[in-house]
MDAnalysis code that builds the backbone (N, CA, C; Angstrom):
import MDAnalysis as mda
import numpy as np

u = mda.Universe.empty(258, n_residues=86, atom_resindex=np.repeat(np.arange(86), 3), trajectory=True)
u.add_TopologyAttr("name", ["N", "CA", "C"] * 86)
u.add_TopologyAttr("resid", np.arange(1, 87))
u.add_TopologyAttr("resname", ["UNK", "UNK", "UNK", "UNK", "UNK", "UNK", "UNK", "UNK", "UNK", "UNK", "UNK", "UNK", "UNK", "UNK", "UNK", "UNK", "UNK", "UNK", "UNK", "UNK", "UNK", "UNK", "UNK", "UNK", "UNK", "UNK", "UNK", "UNK", "UNK", "UNK", "UNK", "UNK", "UNK", "UNK", "UNK", "UNK", "UNK", "UNK", "UNK", "UNK", "UNK", "UNK", "UNK", "UNK", "UNK", "UNK", "UNK", "UNK", "UNK", "UNK", "UNK", "UNK", "UNK", "UNK", "UNK", "UNK", "UNK", "UNK", "UNK", "UNK", "UNK", "UNK", "UNK", "UNK", "UNK", "UNK", "UNK", "UNK", "UNK", "UNK", "UNK", "UNK", "UNK", "UNK", "UNK", "UNK", "UNK", "UNK", "UNK", "UNK", "UNK", "UNK", "UNK", "UNK", "UNK", "UNK"])
u.atoms.positions = np.array([
    [38.031, 80.508, 95.235],
    [38.149, 81.911, 94.955],
    [37.394, 82.685, 96.018],
    [38.046, 83.696, 96.550],
    [37.436, 84.556, 97.552],
    [37.065, 85.874, 96.874],
    [35.847, 86.328, 97.091],
    [35.386, 87.555, 96.439],
    [34.357, 88.238, 97.313],
    [34.039, 89.458, 96.959],
    [32.915, 90.154, 97.566],
    [32.111, 90.796, 96.444],
    [30.827, 90.958, 96.691],
    [29.937, 91.542, 95.687],
    [29.033, 92.543, 96.399],
    [28.690, 93.605, 95.713],
    [27.832, 94.640, 96.278],
    [26.399, 94.400, 95.824],
    [25.536, 94.036, 96.786],
    [24.139, 93.741, 96.476],
    [23.234, 94.841, 97.010],
    [22.091, 95.054, 96.313],
    [21.102, 96.013, 96.804],
    [20.157, 95.319, 97.772],
    [19.152, 96.042, 98.236],
    [18.210, 95.503, 99.228],
    [17.376, 94.343, 98.700],
    [17.345, 94.146, 97.364],
    [16.613, 93.029, 96.756],
    [17.524, 91.853, 96.413],
    [18.792, 91.937, 96.815],
    [19.723, 90.853, 96.525],
    [20.265, 90.871, 95.113],
    [20.089, 91.977, 94.410],
    [20.591, 92.107, 93.045],
    [21.918, 92.859, 93.067],
    [22.783, 92.555, 92.112],
    [24.074, 93.237, 92.030],
    [23.834, 94.706, 91.710],
    [24.429, 95.582, 92.523],
    [24.296, 97.018, 92.310],
    [25.129, 97.446, 91.108],
    [24.661, 98.479, 90.446],
    [25.417, 99.046, 89.336],
    [26.778, 99.501, 89.859],
    [27.819, 99.232, 89.097],
    [29.180, 99.471, 89.585],
    [29.541, 100.936, 89.716],
    [29.183, 101.751, 88.763],
    [29.673, 103.124, 88.738],
    [28.531, 104.119, 88.873],
    [28.128, 104.361, 90.118],
    [27.084, 105.333, 90.406],
    [27.633, 106.376, 91.370],
    [26.957, 107.502, 91.468],
    [27.358, 108.569, 92.376],
    [27.814, 109.792, 91.616],
    [28.462, 110.677, 92.337],
    [28.980, 111.897, 91.730],
    [30.128, 111.534, 90.789],
    [30.485, 112.429, 89.863],
    [31.632, 112.137, 88.993],
    [32.904, 111.783, 89.769],
    [33.135, 112.458, 90.904],
    [34.315, 112.144, 91.717],
    [34.214, 110.741, 92.304],
    [33.012, 110.356, 92.817],
    [32.822, 109.014, 93.381],
    [33.016, 107.942, 92.314],
    [32.507, 108.194, 91.108],
    [32.661, 107.236, 90.000],
    [34.138, 107.072, 89.653],
    [34.858, 108.185, 89.572],
    [36.283, 108.134, 89.261],
    [37.045, 107.344, 90.318],
    [36.756, 107.593, 91.595],
    [37.434, 106.867, 92.667],
    [37.129, 105.377, 92.612],
    [35.885, 105.010, 92.281],
    [35.537, 103.587, 92.157],
    [36.271, 102.946, 90.994],
    [36.426, 103.681, 89.885],
    [37.149, 103.137, 88.735],
    [38.626, 102.941, 89.050],
    [39.186, 103.848, 89.833],
    [40.608, 103.754, 90.175],
    [40.848, 102.720, 91.274],
    [40.062, 102.792, 92.348],
    [40.305, 101.980, 93.547],
    [39.463, 100.723, 93.649],
    [38.421, 100.578, 92.864],
    [37.493, 99.466, 93.004],
    [36.442, 99.801, 94.044],
    [35.614, 98.850, 94.384],
    [34.572, 99.051, 95.387],
    [34.541, 97.851, 96.317],
    [34.144, 98.089, 97.554],
    [34.031, 97.021, 98.535],
    [32.598, 96.510, 98.542],
    [32.420, 95.215, 98.420],
    [31.086, 94.629, 98.429],
    [30.571, 94.417, 99.838],
    [29.281, 94.101, 99.928],
    [28.654, 93.862, 101.234],
    [28.339, 92.384, 101.462],
    [28.721, 91.527, 100.519],
    [28.466, 90.093, 100.626],
    [29.735, 89.335, 100.246],
    [30.217, 88.466, 101.144],
    [31.418, 87.671, 100.878],
    [31.046, 86.361, 100.198],
    [31.884, 85.934, 99.241],
    [31.634, 84.713, 98.479],
    [32.877, 83.820, 98.478],
    [32.645, 82.516, 98.479],
    [33.692, 81.517, 98.278],
    [33.240, 80.671, 97.094],
    [34.008, 80.697, 96.031],
    [33.639, 79.999, 94.792],
    [32.232, 80.375, 94.334],
    [31.875, 81.643, 94.526],
    [30.579, 82.147, 94.072],
    [29.417, 81.853, 94.998],
    [29.683, 81.245, 96.157],
    [28.626, 80.892, 97.104],
    [28.801, 81.652, 98.409],
    [27.687, 82.041, 98.987],
    [27.702, 82.735, 100.270],
    [27.669, 81.707, 101.400],
    [28.612, 81.791, 102.323],
    [28.687, 80.920, 103.497],
    [28.621, 79.421, 103.161],
    [29.507, 78.934, 102.277],
    [29.484, 77.501, 101.972],
    [30.008, 76.685, 103.145],
    [29.671, 75.414, 103.173],
    [30.181, 74.507, 104.207],
    [30.917, 73.353, 103.536],
    [31.754, 72.692, 104.328],
    [32.549, 71.581, 103.819],
    [32.689, 70.553, 104.922],
    [32.443, 69.314, 104.632],
    [32.582, 68.250, 105.625],
    [33.921, 67.544, 105.411],
    [34.656, 67.405, 106.518],
    [35.983, 66.804, 106.473],
    [36.125, 65.857, 107.643],
    [36.799, 64.728, 107.428],
    [37.057, 63.791, 108.517],
    [38.043, 64.415, 109.500],
    [37.838, 64.210, 110.805],
    [38.761, 64.758, 111.805],
    [40.189, 64.293, 111.551],
    [41.124, 65.227, 111.618],
    [42.541, 64.916, 111.440],
    [42.979, 64.780, 109.997],
    [42.057, 64.865, 109.063],
    [42.413, 64.710, 107.650],
    [43.039, 66.008, 107.122],
    [44.283, 65.939, 106.616],
    [44.891, 67.159, 106.063],
    [44.235, 67.499, 104.722],
    [44.054, 68.785, 104.489],
    [43.452, 69.250, 103.242],
    [44.302, 70.381, 102.703],
    [44.514, 70.377, 101.405],
    [45.262, 71.455, 100.771],
    [44.290, 72.318, 99.972],
    [44.272, 73.598, 100.288],
    [43.409, 74.557, 99.583],
    [44.286, 75.487, 98.767],
    [43.855, 75.825, 97.593],
    [44.499, 76.882, 96.813],
    [43.520, 78.041, 96.810],
    [43.897, 79.133, 97.443],
    [42.996, 80.276, 97.571],
    [43.498, 81.433, 96.723],
    [42.557, 82.065, 96.049],
    [42.853, 83.234, 95.233],
    [41.852, 84.314, 95.608],
    [42.347, 85.471, 96.017],
    [41.484, 86.593, 96.355],
    [41.241, 87.396, 95.082],
    [40.010, 87.339, 94.558],
    [39.688, 88.070, 93.337],
    [38.903, 89.346, 93.630],
    [38.716, 89.673, 94.907],
    [38.061, 90.931, 95.267],
    [38.978, 92.080, 94.854],
    [38.389, 93.164, 94.350],
    [39.242, 94.219, 93.812],
    [39.736, 95.227, 94.847],
    [39.212, 95.222, 96.072],
    [39.744, 96.127, 97.099],
    [39.915, 95.475, 98.459],
    [39.280, 94.360, 98.705],
    [39.247, 93.779, 100.047],
    [40.371, 92.774, 100.265],
    [41.010, 92.875, 101.434],
    [41.950, 91.852, 101.879],
    [41.156, 90.826, 102.676],
    [41.445, 89.551, 102.501],
    [40.714, 88.486, 103.189],
    [41.590, 87.877, 104.280],
    [41.010, 87.722, 105.457],
    [41.668, 87.013, 106.556],
    [40.918, 85.692, 106.701],
    [41.632, 84.591, 106.510],
    [41.004, 83.267, 106.522],
    [41.348, 82.553, 107.826],
    [40.333, 81.993, 108.470],
    [40.522, 81.218, 109.694],
    [39.468, 80.118, 109.746],
    [39.831, 79.007, 110.337],
    [38.895, 77.911, 110.571],
    [38.906, 77.670, 112.075],
    [37.811, 78.006, 112.772],
    [37.777, 77.853, 114.230],
    [38.165, 76.440, 114.669],
    [39.062, 76.361, 115.627],
    [39.475, 75.069, 116.168],
    [40.547, 74.360, 115.355],
    [41.059, 75.012, 114.313],
    [42.059, 74.377, 113.452],
    [43.207, 75.332, 113.187],
    [44.379, 74.772, 112.965],
    [45.550, 75.560, 112.627],
    [45.762, 75.470, 111.118],
    [45.889, 76.620, 110.475],
    [46.179, 76.652, 109.041],
    [47.665, 76.916, 108.850],
    [48.262, 76.261, 107.869],
    [49.662, 76.444, 107.558],
    [49.785, 76.896, 106.113],
    [50.407, 78.039, 105.918],
    [50.611, 78.555, 104.560],
    [51.873, 77.895, 104.013],
    [51.757, 77.277, 102.842],
    [52.925, 76.598, 102.260],
    [53.425, 77.301, 101.005],
    [52.760, 78.340, 100.578],
    [53.199, 79.076, 99.398],
    [52.444, 80.373, 99.247],
    [52.874, 81.165, 98.294],
    [52.221, 82.434, 98.035],
    [52.766, 83.068, 96.774],
    [52.254, 84.232, 96.466],
    [52.674, 84.923, 95.253],
    [53.771, 85.941, 95.522],
    [54.430, 85.832, 96.655],
    [55.506, 86.741, 96.989],
    [55.120, 87.865, 97.899],
    [53.825, 88.037, 98.132],
    [53.366, 89.071, 99.049],
    [53.142, 88.439, 100.400],
    [53.101, 89.239, 101.437],
    [52.942, 88.728, 102.800],
    [51.545, 88.337, 102.996],
])
């Protein structure tokens, strides 16, 4: 699962609906963009794989406003399915 979370300067999750009434309304309608990216709830996880070993990942973007671009340096990714969106 790919997600983002909005953390404060102490690493705590910020309150979701703060600001002026207009800002709160826009956040409720459009969501908010976080400042920390997560994969399966972890920040910057790593994975060890044998060279040349094919791996199948099922990725779900659960962030409420952010589009995720996924790349693995030095490797070619092949999309074999999707939910109908590009």
